[in-house]
N, C-alpha and C positions, 0 to 999 in steps of 0.2 A: 534728360532724365526727369521722370515725372514723380517726384517725391513730395511729400507734404512740407509745408513751410515751417512747421514747428516740430521739434524733437522732444520726446519724453525723456527728461533727464533725471527724474527721481520721483520719490513718493514721500508724502508727509506721513511719518510713522508715530509721532507723538508731540508732546509739548514739553517745554523746559522752563521751569520757574513760573512767575506770575505775570511777567511783562509781555507775553505774546510770542516768545521765541519758539520756533518750530524745530523738531527733530526730523531730519531728512535722511532717507536712504538714497544716496546718490548713485546714479548709473554712469556719471561722468568720471573720467580718469583723474581729474584734479578738482579740488575745491575751488580753484581759480576760475572755473567755469561760472561759478555763482558770484562773480565779482560785484562789489558794491557799485550801484548805479545802473546795472543791467535790469531789464524788465523780464519778468516771467509771467506765465499764465498758470493758474491753479485750476484744474478741471476735475470735476466729479460728475459723472453722468453727462447730462446735457448742459449743466451749469459750469460756466467758466468765467474767471475774472483775472484781470491784469494787475500786477503788483510791481513796485519798484523795490529792488533789494537794497536794504540799509546796512545789513551786516551778514557776513558769512564766515564761519570758522569751522575747522575740523573738530569733530566730537565723537569719540569712541570709534565705531565702525562707519559713521556717517558724518553729518555736519549739522551745525545749528544755523538757522536762517532767521533773520529779522526782516520784516517787510513793512513798508509804509502802509499805514491804515490798520495794522494788526498790533494793538497795544495792550491787550488783556489775554489772560489765559482762556477765557470763554471764547473770544474771537479765534484764537489759535486752535482750540479743540474742535471748532466747526470745520477745520480744514484737514483733520486727521483722516488718512485713508485716500486722499485725493492725489492725483498725479500732478507733477510739475513739468511744464513744457516751456521751451525757449525757442524763439525764432532763430532759424539757422543763420540769418544774417548777422547775429550777434556772436556767432562762434567762428573761431579761426578755421581755415581749411585744413583738413588733416594732412599730415606729412605724407610723402611718397611711400606707397606700400601700406598705408593705414587708411581705415575707413570708419565712419560713424556706423554704429550698429544699425541704425534706422535705414541707412543707405543699402545695407546688405539684405534687409528683409524683402522677401518675395523673389530674390534672384534664383534662377534655375541652377542646379548643381549637376554637373556631368562628370562621370567617372570614365576613364579611358577604357576600362574593361567591361564594367556593368552598364555603361550608358547613362541614361537619365536617372538620377536618384530622387529628384523631387525639388521642392522649393524650400528656401530658408524661411522657417516660420517663427523662430525665435533664437536667441543666443543666451548663454549664461557664462559667468566668469568662474574659473577655478583658480587655484593657487598658481598653476603653471601658465595657463593661457585660456583665452575665450574658446567656447565650444559652440559650433553651429548645430542647430537642430533642424534637420532636413526632413520634410514630410511629403510622402506620396501616398495618397489614399489612406490606408490604415497603417502604413509602415513608417517608423521613425528611424532615422540614421543620425548618429552623432559623429561629427567630424571636428577634431581640434583645429583651431585657427592657427596653424603653424605651417611654416614653409615645407616641412616634411610631408604634410597631408594635403595642403592646398597649393596647387601649381600656379594658378593665376586667378585674378578677379578682373573681369572685363565689364566695367560699368556701362559702356556703350552697347554691348551685346546683352547686358543683363544676365551674365553667366559667371559661375565659379567653376573652375576645372579642378577636379580632385586628382591627386597623384595616384597611380596604380598601387595597390597594396603589395 
């Protein structure tokens, strides 16, 4: 499997207080992903820098993150809008029948009746389940990531099989 070594796990959305705490919209299932002592990379455009996590806690719809070297509001404000990445080696392997979103990106989706639907270009979370966005030329198809709609995911063949409607 030829996937990048770093996963995008969130985005810096704001600052909290005067001490350099970041407000983060997390794409991870759990705040535990941002465990104290792990390293992250904050990337904006071509610029990226590695940081050690000193503090992480749930906050409203996201989390608060304290990083080594970010001790003032001004330093934190410079990171707003940037992506947060983490090396896959720091993350646990997903459970059987579960995948990291980034692993699903670019997989071909095939329907038993309609044939090739396109490639997974992005995903989004709803209250019920994640939704695959499948793009083929100018057409987008939305498929809930639920066993009723997704028959199988074959990472070796780089394909997702869609249940017939």
